[in-house]
C-alpha positions as CSV (number, residue, x, y, z in Angstrom):
1,M,-15.0,0.4,-37.0
2,Q,-11.4,-0.2,-36.0
3,P,-11.0,-2.0,-32.7
4,S,-9.6,0.1,-29.8
5,P,-5.9,-0.3,-29.4
6,H,-4.6,-2.2,-26.4
7,R,-3.2,0.0,-23.7
8,A,-0.8,-0.8,-20.8
9,G,1.2,1.3,-18.3
10,L,2.6,1.9,-14.9
11,V,0.4,3.9,-12.5
12,A,1.7,5.4,-9.2
13,I,-0.8,5.7,-6.3
14,I,0.4,8.4,-4.0
15,G,-0.9,10.5,-1.1
16,R,-0.2,11.5,2.4
17,P,0.0,8.7,5.0
18,N,-3.2,6.8,5.9
19,V,-5.3,8.3,3.1
20,G,-6.4,4.9,1.7
21,K,-3.8,4.0,-0.9
22,S,-3.4,0.4,-0.1
23,T,-7.2,-0.1,0.3
24,L,-7.7,1.4,-3.2
25,L,-4.9,-0.8,-4.7
26,N,-6.4,-4.0,-3.3
27,K,-9.9,-3.1,-4.6
28,L,-8.6,-2.2,-8.0
29,V,-6.7,-5.5,-8.3
30,G,-9.4,-7.6,-6.7
31,Q,-7.5,-9.1,-3.9
32,K,-5.0,-8.2,-1.1
33,V,-1.6,-7.4,-2.5
34,S,-0.8,-4.5,0.0
35,I,-1.4,-4.4,3.7
36,T,-3.8,-2.0,5.4
37,S,-4.3,-0.7,8.9
38,K,-5.4,2.5,10.6
39,K,-1.8,3.2,11.6
40,A,-0.1,5.8,9.3
41,Q,2.9,4.7,7.2
42,T,1.9,1.0,7.0
43,T,3.3,0.6,3.5
44,R,7.1,0.5,3.3
45,H,7.8,-1.0,-0.1
46,R,6.8,-0.3,-3.7
47,V,4.1,-2.9,-4.4
48,L,3.0,-3.8,-7.9
49,G,-0.7,-4.7,-8.2
50,I,-1.7,-5.9,-11.7
51,R,-5.2,-5.7,-13.2
52,T,-5.7,-7.1,-16.7
53,D,-8.8,-6.4,-18.6
54,S,-9.6,-7.3,-22.3
55,D,-8.1,-4.2,-23.8
56,V,-6.0,-2.6,-21.0
57,Q,-3.5,-3.7,-18.3
58,F,-3.0,-1.5,-15.3
59,V,0.2,-2.0,-13.4
60,F,-0.3,-0.2,-10.1
61,V,2.6,0.9,-7.9
62,D,1.7,1.5,-4.2
63,T,4.1,3.8,-2.5
64,P,4.8,4.7,1.1
65,G,2.9,7.8,2.4
66,F,5.3,10.7,2.0
67,Q,6.6,11.5,5.4
68,T,6.9,15.2,6.3
69,R,7.1,15.1,10.1
70,H,9.6,12.4,11.0
71,G,13.2,11.9,10.0
72,G,15.4,8.9,10.4
73,R,17.0,6.5,7.9
74,M,13.8,4.5,7.3
75,N,11.6,7.5,6.5
76,T,14.3,9.1,4.3
77,A,14.5,5.8,2.3
78,M,10.7,5.7,1.9
79,N,10.5,9.3,0.7
80,R,13.3,8.5,-1.8
81,S,11.1,5.6,-3.0
82,V,8.2,7.9,-3.6
83,K,10.3,10.3,-5.7
84,Q,11.8,7.5,-7.7
85,T,8.4,5.9,-8.4
86,L,7.1,9.2,-9.9
87,A,10.0,9.3,-12.3
88,D,9.2,5.8,-13.7
89,V,5.4,5.8,-14.3
90,D,3.1,6.6,-17.1
91,A,0.3,8.2,-15.0
92,V,-0.3,9.1,-11.3
93,L,-3.3,8.7,-9.1
94,M,-3.2,11.2,-6.2
95,L,-5.5,10.4,-3.3
96,V,-7.1,12.9,-0.9
97,E,-9.9,12.5,1.5
98,A,-13.2,14.1,0.7
99,G,-13.6,17.3,2.7
100,R,-10.0,17.4,3.9
101,L,-7.0,19.2,2.5
102,N,-4.0,19.7,4.7
103,Q,-0.4,20.6,4.6
104,G,0.5,16.9,4.1
105,D,-1.6,16.8,0.9
106,R,0.1,20.0,-0.3
107,Q,3.6,18.6,0.4
108,V,2.7,15.6,-1.8
109,M,1.4,17.9,-4.6
110,K,4.8,19.5,-4.8
111,L,6.2,16.2,-6.0
112,L,3.7,15.7,-8.8
113,P,5.2,15.5,-12.3
114,Q,4.3,18.1,-14.8
115,D,4.9,15.9,-17.9
116,R,2.4,13.1,-17.4
117,P,-1.3,12.7,-16.5
118,V,-2.2,13.2,-12.9
119,L,-5.7,12.1,-11.8
120,L,-7.0,13.4,-8.5
121,V,-8.9,10.6,-6.7
122,V,-11.2,12.0,-4.0
123,N,-11.5,9.1,-1.6
124,K,-14.2,8.5,1.1
125,Q,-16.8,10.4,-1.0
126,D,-19.5,8.6,1.1
127,E,-18.4,10.7,4.1
128,L,-19.2,14.0,2.4
129,K,-22.9,13.5,1.5
130,D,-23.8,17.1,1.0
131,R,-23.5,17.8,-2.8
132,A,-22.9,21.5,-2.4
133,A,-20.1,20.8,0.1
134,M,-18.5,18.3,-2.3
135,L,-18.6,20.7,-5.2
136,A,-17.1,23.4,-3.1
137,Y,-14.3,21.0,-1.9
138,L,-13.6,19.9,-5.5
139,Q,-13.2,23.5,-6.6
140,K,-10.8,24.1,-3.7
141,V,-8.6,21.2,-4.5
142,A,-8.7,21.8,-8.3
143,A,-7.2,25.3,-7.6
144,E,-4.2,23.7,-5.9
145,H,-2.9,21.8,-9.0
146,D,-3.6,21.4,-12.7
147,F,-5.0,17.9,-12.5
148,T,-5.8,16.0,-15.7
149,E,-9.0,14.6,-14.2
150,I,-10.9,14.5,-10.9
151,V,-12.7,11.3,-9.9
152,P,-14.6,10.9,-6.6
153,V,-14.6,7.3,-5.2
154,S,-15.0,5.2,-2.0
155,A,-12.2,2.7,-2.0
156,K,-13.7,1.0,1.1
157,H,-17.1,0.4,-0.6
158,G,-15.9,0.2,-4.2
159,T,-18.0,3.2,-5.4
160,G,-16.7,5.0,-8.5
161,L,-13.9,2.5,-9.2
162,E,-15.2,1.5,-12.6
163,E,-15.4,5.1,-13.7
164,L,-11.9,5.6,-12.3
165,L,-10.5,2.7,-14.4
166,K,-12.3,3.9,-17.5
167,T,-10.9,7.4,-17.1
168,L,-7.4,6.2,-16.3
169,A,-7.3,3.8,-19.3
170,R,-7.7,6.8,-21.7
171,H,-4.4,8.2,-20.4
172,L,-2.2,5.1,-20.6
173,P,0.0,4.5,-23.7
174,E,-0.8,2.1,-26.4
175,G,1.1,-1.2,-26.1
176,E,1.2,-4.8,-25.3
177,A,0.6,-6.2,-21.7
178,L,3.6,-5.9,-19.4
179,Y,2.7,-9.0,-17.4
180,G,0.8,-12.3,-17.9
181,E,-3.0,-12.1,-17.7
182,D,-3.0,-14.2,-14.5
183,D,-0.4,-12.1,-12.6
184,V,-1.7,-9.9,-9.8
185,T,1.5,-8.8,-8.1
186,D,5.3,-9.1,-8.4
187,Q,5.7,-9.6,-4.7
188,T,7.1,-13.0,-3.6
189,E,5.2,-15.2,-1.1
190,R,8.1,-14.6,1.3
191,V,7.5,-10.8,1.2
192,L,3.8,-11.1,1.4
193,A,4.1,-13.4,4.5
194,A,6.1,-10.7,6.3
195,E,3.6,-8.0,5.3
196,L,0.6,-10.0,6.5
197,I,2.2,-10.6,9.9
198,R,2.9,-6.9,10.2
199,E,-0.6,-6.0,9.2
200,K,-2.0,-8.2,12.0
201,L,0.5,-6.7,14.4
202,F,-0.7,-3.2,13.8
203,R,-4.4,-4.2,13.8
204,L,-4.4,-6.2,17.0
205,C,-2.0,-4.0,19.0
206,G,-3.3,-0.7,17.8
207,D,-1.8,2.4,19.4
208,E,-0.1,0.3,22.1
209,I,2.7,-0.6,19.6
210,P,4.7,2.1,17.9
211,Y,5.3,2.4,14.2
212,A,8.9,1.2,14.6
213,T,8.3,-2.5,14.4
214,A,9.3,-4.9,11.6
215,V,8.9,-8.5,10.6
216,V,11.8,-10.7,9.4
217,I,11.2,-14.0,7.7
218,D,14.0,-16.3,9.1
219,K,13.0,-19.3,7.0
220,F,10.5,-20.0,4.2
221,E,10.2,-23.6,3.1
222,E,7.9,-24.9,0.3
223,E,6.9,-28.6,0.3
224,G,4.3,-29.2,-2.3
225,N,1.1,-27.6,-1.0
226,L,2.6,-26.7,2.4
227,R,4.5,-23.6,3.4
228,R,6.7,-23.7,6.5
229,I,7.3,-20.2,7.7
230,F,9.4,-19.0,10.6
231,A,9.3,-15.3,11.4
232,T,10.6,-12.8,14.0
233,I,8.9,-9.5,15.0
234,L,11.5,-6.8,15.8
235,V,10.7,-4.2,18.5
236,D,12.7,-1.5,20.2
237,R,12.1,-2.3,23.9
238,D,11.2,-5.0,26.3
239,S,8.0,-3.3,27.2
240,Q,6.9,-3.5,23.5
241,K,7.8,-7.2,23.5
242,A,5.5,-7.8,26.4
243,I,2.6,-6.0,24.6
244,V,3.1,-8.0,21.4
245,I,3.1,-11.3,23.3
246,G,0.2,-10.4,25.5
247,K,-1.0,-12.1,28.7
248,G,-0.2,-15.8,28.5
249,G,0.9,-15.3,24.9
250,E,-2.7,-14.7,23.7
251,K,-1.9,-11.6,21.6
252,L,1.0,-13.2,19.7
253,K,-1.2,-16.3,19.1
254,A,-4.0,-14.2,17.6
255,I,-1.5,-12.3,15.4
256,S,0.0,-15.6,14.2
257,T,-3.4,-17.3,13.6
258,Q,-4.9,-14.4,11.6
259,A,-1.8,-14.0,9.5
260,R,-1.7,-17.7,8.8
261,L,-5.3,-17.8,7.6
262,D,-4.7,-14.8,5.3
263,M,-1.5,-16.6,4.0
264,E,-3.4,-19.8,3.2
265,K,-6.0,-17.7,1.2
266,A,-3.3,-15.7,-0.6
267,F,-1.0,-18.7,-1.4
268,D,-3.8,-21.2,-1.9
269,A,-1.8,-23.6,0.2
270,R,-1.6,-24.9,3.8
271,V,0.7,-22.9,6.1
272,Y,2.7,-23.8,9.2
273,L,3.7,-20.6,10.9
274,E,5.9,-19.9,13.9
275,V,6.4,-16.2,15.0
276,W,8.8,-15.0,17.7
277,V,9.4,-11.5,19.2
278,K,12.9,-10.1,19.5
279,V,14.1,-6.8,21.1
280,K,16.5,-5.0,18.7
281,G,17.0,-1.4,19.8
282,G,17.4,1.2,17.1
283,W,16.7,-1.1,14.2
284,A,14.9,1.6,12.2
285,D,18.2,3.5,11.9
286,D,20.4,0.5,11.3
287,V,21.5,0.3,7.6
288,R,22.1,-3.4,7.7
289,T,18.7,-4.2,9.1
290,L,16.9,-1.9,6.7
291,K,18.6,-3.6,3.8
292,S,17.6,-7.0,5.0
293,L,14.0,-5.7,5.0
294,G,14.3,-4.3,1.5
295,I,14.2,-0.7,2.7
296,E,17.2,1.2,1.2
């Protein structure tokens, strides 16, 4: 028997905001390369997550959730990123939540390419335990678009992911690996540091803090096995600054501590981290600020 040819390709992960794209990416790669939180629109950048198996390399692209309700420069730039990503990839994974199909999902479906494989990934299958209800839901979604395959999974619990990878591999082109076998992302430590701080900001402040916050890395120094990182959290108003800092500085301290611990794990190095909070009104519509954050 002839050995199976090696396959490799770019795979976009898309879906409406807060459907579980970053959680799925992190599970497929095997470690955190994209931040997660319950707040919609957490992801603002294209993030490559790389998984290399013996006969296939998956290069996943995590996109922002396509924004249909809010305008502004930042959301316009992120929507442009989604469209550009779909023009560049070899296959697409579209995520929906089991039992749910709304206008946001249908808006994303309008963007799906017609000339390459699109796999529908039904996330949170564990939340729809009734088999008849699941079958009815799958039939409903299948009628919305001509999907190449439909695969139910639970990104949170890791259920169905091996079947998803096996199915996806069949639709990638034959070819050599695009990255080294030890690579897991193309993101720099500087970018990951900012994203990890922003993740803790969203998780610890919850609904108290609006989506319009950002993290700027002012200085990133590498000294052997030590990283010295100085960062600023941007907010719109003084009241938001007070929320982020918290009583006696406790909230900011917790954000910094949890982010530092995640950085040490991700970088396999010791981290010295200082985080400040600065009020900068209207930053999300300021072209210069968006460019400095890599959002264009």
